[in-house]
C-alpha positions in Angstrom: -61.3 32.6 -27.8 -61.1 35.0 -30.7 -60.2 37.9 -28.4 -57.4 35.8 -26.8 -56.0 34.9 -30.2 -55.9 38.5 -31.3 -54.2 39.5 -28.1 -51.6 36.8 -28.5 -50.9 37.9 -32.1 -50.5 41.5 -30.8 -47.7 40.3 -28.5 -45.8 38.4 -31.1 -43.6 41.3 -32.4 -42.4 41.8 -28.8 -41.2 38.2 -28.4 -38.0 36.9 -29.7 -37.9 34.8 -32.8 -36.3 31.9 -31.0 -39.2 31.8 -28.5 -41.7 31.6 -31.3 -39.6 28.9 -33.0 -39.5 26.9 -29.8 -43.3 27.1 -29.3 -43.8 25.8 -32.9 -41.0 23.3 -33.4 -40.2 22.4 -29.8 -37.0 23.0 -27.7 -33.5 22.5 -29.2 -30.3 21.3 -27.6 -27.7 23.9 -26.8 -24.4 23.7 -28.7 -21.4 22.2 -27.0 -19.3 24.9 -25.3 -15.8 23.3 -25.3 -15.6 24.7 -27.9 -18.9 24.8 -29.8 -17.3 25.5 -33.2 -15.7 22.0 -33.3 -19.1 20.2 -33.2 -20.9 20.4 -36.6 -24.6 21.0 -36.6 -25.1 18.3 -39.2 -23.3 15.0 -39.5 -20.3 15.4 -41.8 -17.6 13.0 -43.1 -14.2 14.6 -42.5 -11.1 13.3 -44.1 -8.2 12.7 -41.8 -4.6 13.5 -43.0 -2.1 10.7 -43.6 -4.7 8.1 -44.6 -3.2 7.2 -48.0 -2.6 3.4 -48.5 0.9 2.2 -48.0 2.4 -0.6 -50.1 3.2 -3.9 -48.4 6.7 -4.3 -47.2 8.9 -7.0 -48.8 8.6 -10.5 -47.3 5.7 -9.4 -45.1 1.9 -9.9 -45.1 1.3 -6.6 -43.3 1.6 -3.2 -44.8 2.9 -0.2 -42.8 0.3 1.5 -40.6 -2.1 -1.5 -40.7 -4.2 -2.2 -37.7 -2.8 -5.4 -36.3 -3.6 -7.5 -33.3 -1.1 -5.6 -31.1 -2.2 -2.1 -32.2 -4.7 -0.1 -30.1 -8.0 -0.6 -31.8 -9.8 2.2 -29.9 -11.0 5.3 -31.8 -8.5 8.1 -31.8 -8.6 9.8 -35.2 -11.2 11.8 -37.1 -13.6 9.4 -38.8 -13.1 6.6 -36.3 -16.2 5.0 -34.8 -16.9 4.2 -31.2 -19.9 2.8 -29.3 -21.7 5.0 -26.8 -23.7 3.2 -24.1 -26.6 5.4 -22.8 -28.1 4.1 -19.5 -30.0 7.0 -17.8 -32.0 6.1 -14.7 -32.5 9.4 -12.9 -35.1 10.4 -10.3 -35.5 13.6 -8.3 -37.8 14.8 -5.7 -38.1 18.2 -4.2 -40.5 19.3 -1.4 -40.7 22.7 0.1 -42.8 24.1 2.9 -42.9 27.8 3.9 -44.8 29.4 6.8 -44.4 33.1 7.7 -46.2 35.2 10.3 -45.9 38.8 11.1 -47.6 41.2 13.6 -46.9 44.9 13.8 -48.4 47.7 15.8 -47.7 51.5 16.2 -49.0 54.3 18.3 -48.2 57.9 17.9 -49.3 60.8 20.1 -48.6 64.5 20.4 -49.0 65.5 24.1 -47.7 69.0 23.5 -48.1 70.9 20.3 -47.3 74.6 20.8 -50.0 74.7 23.5 -52.7 73.9 20.9 -53.5 70.5 22.2 -56.4 71.8 24.3 -57.8 73.8 21.3 -57.7 70.6 19.1 -60.0 69.0 21.7 -62.6 71.6 21.0 -62.3 71.2 17.2 -62.1 67.5 16.9 -64.9 65.1 18.0 -65.3 64.1 21.6 -62.9 61.6 23.3 -59.8 63.2 21.6 -56.6 62.2 23.4 -53.5 64.0 22.2 -51.2 61.3 23.6 -52.8 58.7 21.2 -53.6 60.6 18.0 -52.7 57.7 15.7 -52.7 54.0 16.4 -52.1 51.3 13.7 -51.9 47.5 13.7 -51.4 44.8 11.1 -51.2 41.1 11.0 -50.2 38.9 8.1 -49.9 35.1 7.7 -48.6 33.1 4.8 -48.3 29.4 4.2 -47.0 27.7 1.0 -46.1 24.2 0.0 -44.6 22.7 -3.2 -43.4 19.4 -4.4 -41.7 18.2 -7.6 -41.3 14.5 -8.5 -39.4 13.5 -11.7 -38.3 10.1 -13.0 -36.8 9.2 -16.4 -35.2 6.1 -17.8 -33.4 5.6 -21.1 -31.3 2.6 -22.1 -29.8 2.8 -25.6 -26.6 2.1 -27.6 -25.5 4.1 -30.5 -22.3 4.3 -32.6 -20.7 7.8 -32.8 -18.1 9.2 -35.1 -15.0 11.2 -34.1 -15.5 14.6 -35.7 -12.6 16.5 -34.1 -9.5 16.1 -32.0 -8.8 18.9 -29.4 -5.2 20.1 -28.8 -5.1 18.2 -25.5 -6.0 15.0 -27.2 -9.7 14.8 -26.2 -12.1 13.6 -28.9 -15.2 15.4 -30.1 -17.8 12.8 -31.1 -21.3 12.9 -32.6 -23.6 10.2 -33.6 -27.2 9.9 -35.0 -29.4 6.9 -35.3 -32.8 6.7 -37.0 -35.3 3.8 -37.0 -38.5 3.8 -39.0 -41.4 1.6 -38.0 -44.8 1.9 -39.6 -44.3 5.4 -40.7 -42.9 6.6 -37.3 -39.3 7.6 -37.2 -37.4 7.4 -33.9 -34.2 9.5 -33.8 -31.4 9.3 -31.3 -28.6 11.9 -31.2 -25.6 12.0 -29.0 -22.6 14.4 -29.0 -19.9 15.6 -26.6 -16.3 15.3 -25.6 -14.5 12.1 -24.6 -11.1 11.5 -23.0 -9.1 8.7 -24.8 -8.4 7.2 -21.4 -12.2 6.7 -20.8 -12.6 4.5 -23.9 -12.7 0.9 -22.9 -10.7 -1.9 -24.6 -14.0 -2.8 -26.4 -14.0 0.7 -27.9 -17.1 1.7 -25.9 -17.7 4.7 -23.6 -20.5 5.4 -21.1 -22.7 8.5 -21.3 -21.5 9.5 -17.8 -18.0 9.8 -19.2 -18.9 12.3 -21.9 -18.3 16.0 -21.1 -20.8 18.6 -22.5 -23.0 15.7 -23.4 -26.0 16.4 -25.6 -28.4 13.5 -25.8 -31.8 13.7 -27.6 -34.3 11.0 -28.1 -37.5 11.7 -30.0 -39.5 11.0 -33.1 -41.6 12.3 -35.9 -44.5 10.9 -37.7 -48.3 10.4 -37.4 -48.2 9.4 -33.7 -45.8 12.2 -32.7 -47.9 14.8 -34.6 -51.1 13.7 -32.9 -49.5 13.9 -29.4 -47.9 17.3 -30.1 -49.8 20.5 -29.1 -50.9 22.4 -32.3 -48.7 25.3 -33.1 -51.5 27.9 -32.9 -52.6 26.7 -29.5 -49.0 26.5 -28.2 -48.4 30.2 -29.2 -51.7 31.3 -27.6 -51.0 29.5 -24.4 -47.4 30.8 -24.2 -48.2 34.5 -24.9 -51.7 35.0 -23.5 -51.7 37.3 -20.5 -54.7 35.5 -19.0 
């Protein structure tokens, strides 16, 4: 085990820093690509322009710009909140079978070689036939089979904040939810791009309607630490050549 550990440490300078970080801390979600600069890496509160309070109009109980019963209550501006319904129930199964067979043969002879074919019979061992000097044959067979079965189910609801508005009106959203129970933290993160037309009248949107969706559900704490592979062992298993 000591030799394998030393060999793994010798290969560390050849590996990328991101690969070592992934082996230690686990995989990370890729940034949104439409465009990625509009999605902050950390949750931020952004002030939207034109949000200054307006005085109430004369002889009216409502002030200008107030959200009334007849105004669209769906999220549309930076800082607005919407509800994201996550209901993932995916399953996939792949099965492949491969069978190959190949047979090859080749015979080469030199019946006439500058009149020396009779002389070669005297030099070479008995039974020499110039018409069949070389004869080869090969046969190969290969059979392979593989199967992949995957099933995952997640049913959650989280509130997300509008962090940006694209020039075409699409909304960039991001939401994070953390729950702590007995020292174990469960963290849910969702981000992506939503069309205003896909937001329901109840100000909700389904995860299937989010473009460039990034959904992560995990945790940290004593239970997660025990279930996770130790960092040293993960590095050895990833970089060992054996």
